[in-house]
Backbone bond lengths (Angstrom), bond angles and torsions (degrees), N, CA, C in turn:
res aa  C-N    CA-C-N  psi(-1)  N-CA   C-N-CA  omega(-1)  CA-C   N-CA-C  phi
1 X - - - 1.465 - - 1.525 109.17 -
2 X 1.309 115.39 133.93 1.457 119.74 179.04 1.519 109.07 -133.01
3 X 1.293 116.62 -171.77 1.460 121.01 -179.40 1.522 111.12 -82.99
4 X 1.320 115.57 164.20 1.460 123.47 177.12 1.529 113.19 55.81
5 X 1.335 115.79 44.66 1.461 118.64 177.60 1.527 109.43 -118.32
6 X 1.310 115.37 158.12 1.460 122.66 178.42 1.526 106.71 -128.56
7 X 1.341 115.87 112.34 1.460 120.11 -173.42 1.520 110.33 -119.64
8 X 1.332 116.75 133.50 1.463 121.38 -179.99 1.526 110.08 -125.18
9 X 1.342 115.99 129.40 1.468 123.41 172.88 1.526 113.99 51.95
10 X 1.315 116.37 42.91 1.465 120.95 176.68 1.527 109.39 -102.98
11 X 1.321 116.43 155.12 1.459 121.90 175.63 1.521 108.59 -116.30
12 X 1.332 116.09 128.51 1.457 121.83 -179.66 1.527 108.17 -117.49
13 X 1.323 117.14 127.59 1.467 120.73 179.68 1.515 110.73 -125.37
14 X 1.341 114.95 139.21 1.474 122.51 174.79 1.530 113.68 54.01
15 X 1.326 116.39 33.69 1.470 120.43 176.49 1.536 108.02 -80.41
16 X 1.318 117.70 137.26 1.462 121.61 177.57 1.519 109.20 -115.10
17 X 1.335 115.17 108.08 1.471 120.83 177.82 1.530 110.35 -119.82
18 X 1.325 116.03 30.25 1.467 122.19 179.40 1.528 110.33 -51.50
19 X 1.336 115.76 123.93 1.484 125.81 178.55 1.537 114.83 64.99
20 X 1.328 118.79 8.00 1.475 120.63 179.78 1.529 110.69 -80.11
21 X 1.323 115.88 164.13 1.472 121.53 177.12 1.526 108.90 -116.69
22 X 1.331 115.50 129.37 1.470 121.12 177.39 1.524 107.32 -122.35
23 X 1.319 116.43 126.73 1.464 121.34 -174.92 1.522 111.27 -122.41
24 X 1.323 115.81 137.40 1.471 123.44 174.22 1.528 113.25 51.36
25 X 1.319 115.79 43.21 1.469 120.26 175.80 1.524 108.31 -103.21
26 X 1.330 116.86 144.44 1.460 121.15 -179.83 1.521 109.81 -123.51
27 X 1.342 114.87 126.25 1.465 121.52 -178.84 1.517 109.12 -120.99
28 X 1.324 117.03 118.18 1.460 122.57 177.78 1.511 109.14 -116.77
29 X 1.341 115.64 126.89 1.465 121.48 174.90 1.526 112.31 55.38
30 X 1.340 116.08 38.71 1.465 120.67 -179.79 1.526 110.76 -99.48
31 X 1.326 116.02 155.37 1.458 122.21 179.06 1.526 108.34 -121.63
32 X 1.337 114.80 131.17 1.458 121.34 178.74 1.522 107.49 -118.17
33 X 1.329 118.16 121.17 1.462 122.28 -176.55 1.526 110.19 -121.53
34 X 1.329 115.94 125.79 1.479 122.70 175.72 1.526 112.13 52.26
35 X 1.324 116.10 42.58 1.472 121.15 178.84 1.529 110.12 -97.72
36 X 1.317 116.26 152.08 1.464 121.42 176.59 1.530 109.06 -107.04
37 X 1.348 114.56 103.66 1.466 121.24 176.33 1.531 109.89 -110.03
38 X 1.336 117.65 20.62 1.465 119.30 -178.03 1.529 110.11 -61.76
39 X 1.330 114.11 131.37 1.469 123.25 -179.15 1.527 113.33 60.81
40 X 1.338 117.10 18.42 1.467 120.47 176.10 1.524 108.68 -74.34
41 X 1.317 116.38 143.13 1.457 122.53 -178.82 1.526 108.65 -108.75
42 X 1.338 115.99 105.64 1.465 121.24 175.35 1.519 108.04 -95.26
43 X 1.314 117.60 117.89 1.458 121.51 -178.70 1.529 110.52 -118.36
44 X 1.337 116.77 122.18 1.467 123.34 178.14 1.534 111.86 54.33
45 X 1.325 115.92 41.68 1.468 121.21 177.52 1.530 110.06 -101.14
46 X 1.319 116.69 173.14 1.464 122.64 176.81 1.523 109.36 -135.45
47 X 1.336 115.58 131.40 1.464 122.12 173.15 1.515 106.93 -123.34
48 X 1.327 117.07 110.70 1.457 121.61 -177.38 1.526 109.74 -121.16
49 X 1.346 115.95 122.69 1.469 121.69 178.01 1.529 111.61 54.79
50 X 1.336 116.91 39.97 1.465 121.09 179.24 1.524 110.77 -96.93
51 X 1.340 115.41 169.93 1.458 120.63 179.07 1.526 109.14 -138.00
52 X 1.345 114.96 132.19 1.453 121.57 176.05 1.523 107.79 -116.00
53 X 1.315 117.98 121.49 1.461 122.83 179.74 1.527 109.87 -118.73
54 X 1.345 115.37 123.73 1.471 121.73 176.33 1.521 113.21 52.03
55 X 1.327 115.89 41.88 1.472 120.80 178.47 1.525 110.41 -100.44
56 X 1.327 116.29 155.66 1.457 122.31 172.11 1.523 107.62 -100.97
57 X 1.334 115.56 111.91 1.466 121.03 -179.68 1.529 111.15 -118.85
58 X 1.319 117.15 18.52 1.462 120.29 -177.35 1.527 111.31 -59.30
59 X 1.344 114.38 137.65 1.468 123.62 178.68 1.532 113.56 59.80
60 X 1.341 116.22 20.19 1.466 120.13 174.69 1.521 109.64 -66.72
61 X 1.314 116.61 143.02 1.467 120.92 176.11 1.526 107.79 -109.80
62 X 1.331 116.22 129.07 1.473 122.24 -176.55 1.538 109.55 -111.59
63 X 1.307 118.81 43.47 1.460 122.65 -172.93 1.531 112.51 -58.45
64 X 1.331 115.81 122.07 1.471 123.44 179.85 1.524 112.97 53.35
65 X 1.324 116.55 27.51 1.458 121.58 -178.80 1.518 110.78 -100.02
66 X 1.345 116.05 135.79 1.464 122.07 179.76 1.531 108.52 -92.47
67 X 1.348 115.30 131.13 1.467 120.13 179.07 1.523 107.25 -131.28
68 X 1.318 117.28 119.25 1.461 120.77 -177.15 1.526 110.85 -139.88
69 X 1.339 115.66 135.49 1.456 120.60 175.07 1.513 114.25 59.68
70 X 1.325 116.40 29.37 1.463 120.67 -175.31 1.530 110.56 -101.74
71 X 1.334 116.10 141.69 1.463 122.73 -178.30 1.524 110.30 -114.57
72 X 1.340 115.06 133.87 1.461 122.23 176.44 1.530 107.13 -117.08
73 X 1.318 118.22 122.63 1.463 121.88 -178.75 1.525 109.93 -126.48
74 X 1.331 115.89 125.11 1.458 120.60 177.99 1.509 113.99 62.88
75 X 1.332 117.02 29.62 1.468 120.89 -176.93 1.530 111.80 -98.15
76 X 1.324 114.94 150.18 1.458 121.99 173.24 1.516 106.44 -98.30
77 X 1.363 116.25 118.76 1.468 120.80 -171.20 1.529 110.31 -137.88
78 X 1.309 116.55 54.33 1.466 121.72 -174.13 1.527 110.79 -81.28
79 X 1.350 115.36 139.53 1.462 121.18 170.72 1.516 116.15 71.50
80 X 1.337 117.64 34.66 1.468 120.27 -179.44 1.529 110.31 -97.74
81 X 1.319 116.35 133.34 1.462 121.84 175.07 1.531 107.47 -95.89
82 X 1.343 115.38 93.30 1.469 121.14 -177.03 1.524 112.54 -68.20
83 X 1.328 117.95 -14.90 1.471 120.29 -179.87 1.527 111.79 -71.13
84 X 1.329 118.18 -14.37 1.465 121.62 -179.50 1.531 112.45 -78.52
85 X 1.345 116.65 -18.02 1.471 120.09 179.86 1.530 110.03 -70.68
86 X 1.310 116.52 164.75 1.469 122.49 -179.53 1.531 109.31 -94.37
87 X 1.320 116.81 92.62 1.466 121.57 179.16 1.517 111.46 -92.39
88 X 1.322 117.47 -24.13 1.466 120.89 -172.67 1.531 114.23 -72.88
89 X 1.325 118.24 -33.52 1.464 119.12 -175.28 1.532 112.72 -86.37
90 X 1.347 116.85 -1.98 1.462 119.08 176.18 1.519 108.82 -79.61
91 X 1.318 116.75 115.39 1.463 120.26 -175.68 1.521 111.90 -69.86
92 X 1.311 117.48 -41.79 1.464 120.11 179.70 1.519 108.74 -138.95
93 X 1.322 115.32 67.33 1.457 120.38 -177.44 1.518 110.65 -63.94
94 X 1.320 114.99 131.90 1.455 119.63 175.12 1.518 107.94 -89.20
95 X 1.338 115.64 147.90 1.459 121.25 -175.01 1.525 112.25 -59.80
96 X 1.334 114.55 148.53 1.453 120.85 173.95 1.522 108.76 -86.53
97 X 1.328 116.25 150.70 1.472 122.07 177.90 1.521 108.95 -124.32
98 X 1.329 114.99 127.50 1.459 121.78 173.96 1.520 106.65 -121.54
99 X 1.320 117.47 120.57 1.454 121.53 179.97 1.524 109.42 -128.22
100 X 1.343 115.34 125.40 1.462 122.19 179.53 1.527 111.46 56.19
101 X 1.326 116.71 39.41 1.467 122.09 179.71 1.532 110.76 -106.08
102 X 1.325 115.18 159.80 1.462 121.64 172.91 1.522 106.36 -107.75
103 X 1.350 115.89 112.73 1.467 120.93 -177.24 1.525 112.07 -118.05
104 X 1.316 117.74 21.93 1.456 121.61 -175.73 1.525 112.88 -52.56
105 X 1.348 114.52 150.45 1.474 122.57 174.85 1.525 113.60 58.05
106 X 1.326 116.63 37.61 1.464 120.58 179.74 1.528 111.02 -108.95
107 X 1.322 116.36 168.03 1.458 121.40 -174.44 1.531 111.34 -123.98
108 X 1.351 115.25 117.01 1.465 122.44 174.71 1.528 109.70 -116.77
109 X 1.325 117.96 20.03 1.460 123.37 -173.79 1.533 111.87 -54.90
110 X 1.325 115.76 124.05 1.464 121.23 173.43 1.517 115.96 73.13
111 X 1.322 118.45 6.91 1.467 119.86 -178.09 1.528 111.77 -82.23
112 X 1.335 116.00 149.83 1.457 123.08 175.97 1.527 106.55 -107.82
113 X 1.351 114.88 101.52 1.468 119.55 -175.56 1.524 109.35 -132.26
114 X 1.317 115.24 67.29 1.455 119.42 -179.98 1.526 110.10 -64.93
115 X 1.340 115.17 139.34 1.455 120.17 179.30 1.517 114.42 78.43
116 X 1.331 117.20 7.91 1.460 121.73 177.95 1.531 109.93 -55.00
117 X 1.324 117.33 139.73 1.463 121.68 175.87 1.527 108.33 -114.09
118 X 1.338 114.87 119.59 1.467 122.62 173.16 1.522 105.47 -126.46
119 X 1.297 116.92 76.06 1.465 121.55 -171.69 1.535 111.31 -101.18
120 X 1.328 115.19 126.06 1.462 122.39 178.53 1.524 111.14 56.96
121 X 1.334 115.41 43.51 1.460 121.13 -178.78 1.524 111.31 -111.81
122 X 1.325 115.19 162.33 1.462 120.67 169.04 1.518 105.86 -100.43
123 X 1.331 114.65 113.99 1.471 120.60 -176.88 1.526 109.30 -123.77
124 X 1.324 114.97 50.22 1.461 120.83 -176.99 1.527 110.67 -76.07
125 X 1.342 114.33 141.15 1.473 121.39 176.10 1.531 113.03 58.92
126 X 1.337 117.37 34.07 1.473 120.79 177.70 1.525 109.78 -94.15
127 X 1.313 117.30 145.82 1.460 122.53 179.54 1.529 110.06 -101.16
128 X 1.343 115.42 108.79 1.463 121.89 177.84 1.533 111.62 -105.55
129 X 1.329 117.84 6.99 1.464 120.58 -173.64 1.536 112.27 -60.10
130 X 1.334 114.05 145.78 1.474 122.82 177.64 1.530 113.54 59.17
131 X 1.325 116.89 16.80 1.458 120.36 179.68 1.518 112.39 -98.62
132 X 1.322 115.66 170.32 1.457 122.37 178.45 1.528 108.35 -125.58
133 X 1.341 114.65 111.32 1.457 120.86 -175.91 1.530 109.72 -128.60
134 X 1.327 115.70 44.69 1.458 119.79 -179.96 1.523 110.71 -60.27
135 X 1.335 114.63 142.91 1.471 122.95 177.70 1.524 112.66 57.44
136 X 1.338 116.97 25.33 1.467 120.61 176.15 1.516 110.08 -73.71
137 X 1.315 116.55 154.56 1.457 121.93 174.52 1.525 107.65 -108.87
138 X 1.345 115.51 103.33 1.455 122.27 179.98 1.532 110.83 -106.87
139 X 1.313 117.89 18.02 1.459 121.66 -172.35 1.530 112.20 -63.35
140 X 1.334 114.51 143.60 1.467 123.84 174.38 1.529 113.84 65.06
141 X 1.329 118.51 13.61 1.465 120.67 -178.31 1.529 111.08 -98.55
142 X 1.330 115.82 156.08 1.465 122.88 -179.82 1.528 108.82 -103.27
143 X 1.351 115.62 115.49 1.466 122.00 -174.50 1.527 112.68 -104.89
144 X 1.313 118.36 27.23 1.464 120.36 -176.84 1.528 110.79 -56.45
145 X 1.339 116.03 122.55 1.458 121.39 177.50 1.519 114.85 77.49
146 X 1.343 118.70 2.63 1.469 120.77 179.51 1.521 109.80 -68.86
147 X 1.333 116.65 143.85 1.466 122.00 -177.75 1.523 111.27 -102.36
148 X 1.338 115.28 127.40 1.460 122.50 174.46 1.524 107.62 -126.25
149 X 1.311 118.09 132.36 1.453 122.54 176.81 1.514 107.98 -165.24
150 X 1.330 116.93 123.22 1.462 121.84 -173.74 1.536 109.92 52.20
151 X 1.320 114.72 39.95 1.465 121.13 -178.50 1.521 109.56 -98.99
152 X 1.325 116.90 132.20 1.471 121.89 179.06 1.525 108.48 -88.97
153 X 1.336 114.74 110.98 1.462 121.45 -176.67 1.526 110.81 -125.31
154 X 1.333 116.15 26.48 1.455 119.96 -179.10 1.526 110.60 -58.50
155 X 1.331 115.68 128.05 1.458 120.59 177.85 1.512 115.10 73.06
156 X 1.342 117.57 7.25 1.472 120.13 -179.91 1.527 110.13 -72.37
157 X 1.327 115.85 146.90 1.456 121.76 -177.93 1.535 110.01 -104.50
158 X 1.340 115.79 110.95 1.463 122.20 178.00 1.537 110.90 -107.34
159 X 1.317 118.57 23.08 1.463 121.63 -177.65 1.525 110.96 -56.06
160 X 1.333 114.85 126.13 1.469 122.72 178.69 1.525 114.04 59.00
161 X 1.341 117.32 20.35 1.470 120.88 171.64 1.527 107.39 -76.52
162 X 1.327 117.15 157.07 1.462 120.07 -179.47 1.528 111.41 -125.76
163 X 1.329 114.72 158.49 1.473 122.96 177.34 1.530 112.88 56.29
164 X 1.330 116.76 36.70 1.468 121.00 179.60 1.531 108.75 -84.10
165 X 1.309 116.97 114.23 1.469 122.71 178.90 1.526 108.15 -114.96
166 X 1.323 116.71 93.72 1.457 121.35 -177.89 1.527 108.08 -124.13
167 X 1.324 116.44 125.02 1.461 120.43 176.49 1.527 107.74 -76.82
168 X 1.319 115.57 116.33 1.467 120.74 -177.41 1.525 112.46 -63.24
169 X 1.327 116.63 -20.97 1.476 120.46 -176.70 1.522 112.78 -83.37
170 X 1.319 117.83 -23.72 1.470 119.63 -172.89 1.533 113.29 -116.35
171 X 1.330 116.69 11.25 1.461 121.03 178.65 1.523 109.52 -131.42
172 X 1.312 117.03 165.26 1.469 122.96 -176.01 1.531 108.23 -109.41
173 X 1.340 116.15 106.03 1.462 120.80 -169.95 1.518 114.57 -121.88
174 X 1.320 118.44 15.48 1.460 119.92 -177.30 1.533 110.57 -57.51
175 X 1.314 115.62 126.79 1.460 120.82 177.99 1.513 114.78 78.68
176 X 1.357 117.68 1.89 1.464 120.11 178.35 1.527 109.44 -68.23
177 X 1.326 116.15 147.28 1.459 122.11 -176.12 1.531 109.20 -110.16
178 X 1.346 115.26 125.98 1.458 121.44 178.06 1.518 109.56 -128.67
179 X 1.330 116.72 148.44 1.459 120.16 169.66 1.526 107.24 -67.67
180 X 1.307 116.59 154.19 1.463 121.61 -175.39 1.527 112.53 -54.04
181 X 1.336 117.62 -46.05 1.460 120.64 -177.18 1.528 110.88 -62.30
182 X 1.330 117.16 -45.72 1.468 120.17 -179.87 1.523 111.53 -65.41
183 X 1.330 117.51 -35.66 1.470 120.56 177.64 1.523 110.07 -64.03
184 X 1.315 117.12 -41.75 1.466 120.51 177.34 1.519 110.56 -64.55
185 X 1.323 116.58 -39.05 1.460 121.35 178.82 1.533 110.58 -62.02
186 X 1.334 117.30 -40.13 1.468 120.79 178.34 1.524 110.91 -60.79
187 X 1.326 116.48 -40.73 1.471 120.11 178.30 1.524 110.79 -66.94
188 X 1.323 117.46 -40.15 1.457 120.73 179.61 1.519 111.78 -63.79
189 X 1.339 117.43 -34.86 1.469 119.72 179.81 1.526 111.87 -65.70
190 X 1.330 116.88 -18.40 1.468 121.26 177.25 1.520 111.53 -89.79
191 X 1.337 116.38 5.10 1.459 119.38 179.44 1.518 113.63 84.27
192 X 1.313 117.60 10.87 1.462 120.74 178.40 1.515 108.52 -81.77
193 X 1.326 116.12 131.73 1.450 120.86 179.50 1.528 109.30 -92.75
194 X 1.318 115.99 125.10 1.463 121.17 -178.83 1.521 109.74 -104.45
195 X 1.333 116.47 135.91 1.466 120.77 176.34 1.532 108.82 -127.74
196 X 1.332 115.70 155.86 1.466 119.71 178.77 1.516 109.74 -82.69
């Protein structure tokens, strides 16, 4: 894979692009399996309706890169600053899906990602502040140390999520779904005493 390429419906397996730079490449409906993109620098690229399976994408930089309708399954994606990607020029961006991924220490600050799927993921120490994640699916994920503040989570699904620390006073949670235990935990974090 090099720069200035346009690829459609290709499958890439066991590719190692650790620390490489890829510029102005466009990938449509491509599948990446067991690839190493750790510390790879994607600049002004496009990923549309792609799939990443069991890839290492830790510390990847997505500078000015458009990502739409892409699914990540079983990927290691630690320390990514998602705010560097190009979300504004996507006219009808389709939601991203992360399933069984490790996304610890990443940044989603201020992003508008309605319908985002973070299912059965480890999302420890992630910054979701000032973002909009309405109707997101956060079920079965571990949010230990994740930051929420002025975050729009209307209709978001937190079923069976763990370590969710959200201040009910400073976030927007109308219609959000929580398992009973996590809902009680949210009330306890506000200093409310619960009795049977």
